[in-house]
N, C-alpha and C positions, 0 to 999 in steps of 0.2 A: 322457138322456129316462130313467134310471135310480131316476138320483139323484145317482151315484156321480161318485169326482175320478177321476180317472185320474191316479193320480201318477211312472207307465211300464212303456212297453209298447217288445216289438219278437220279433223274426220269425226265421227258422232254416227257409233252405232248405236242404235233403240230395236229393242222387241214391244211389238204392244201386240193384244191380241184386241181381236174381229167378232163380233156375233158371231157369224157366218166365210167362208171363199166370197157369195154375194155384196156385202157387204166392204171387203178390199181394193173385189172387183172394183163398185160404184169410188169409193174410192182415187183409186189409181184413177177413173177412167178423170174423175173432180179435180187434177192434180192437172188434165191437162196429155194424160199420157194414148194413145191411140195405138191399131194394129197397122201397118203401111203392108198393102198390099189388096187381098182379096182375105173379106172378112169369114168369122169363123159360125159354121154353120151350128141354131143352138142347140143341136145332139153332143157337138164337140166341147162346145162352152159346160151344156152339165155335167160329162165324159172329166173332164178336166176342170168340176168344182170336189164336185168327187173325189174325183182322186187330189185335191187339193189337201182336201179333209177332213180324210182318212187320214193322210200323209201327214200333218202340223193338225191334230186333231191336239187340242190344250183346255184343260175345266175354263168351261164358262165359250171356248171358241173355235178360232185354228190364229196357230202362232205366227207374223209377222217380221223381217223387220225390215226397219230407213238407213242407209246410210247417206248425210250428210256432208258434205265436204262444201269446206269455205276455200277462199283462196287470198290473199292477198294482193295485190300487186303494183304495178310501179312501170310507169314507161320509161 
């Protein structure tokens, strides 16, 4: 719809282990991720982080995936 011709695209997914969910959240924040609208309360954030720690626990911390998409296009 933008009038671009996609010449090539590729995606790459990688697994990372973070020491804690808090470190993961800081990493997300450092990349520019923000909540839109109303902020979460400290209690709600602690509950979310505790659930994440329990569900995605790995030796040495918690796991998370990052997927990047590279698109090469021309007009």
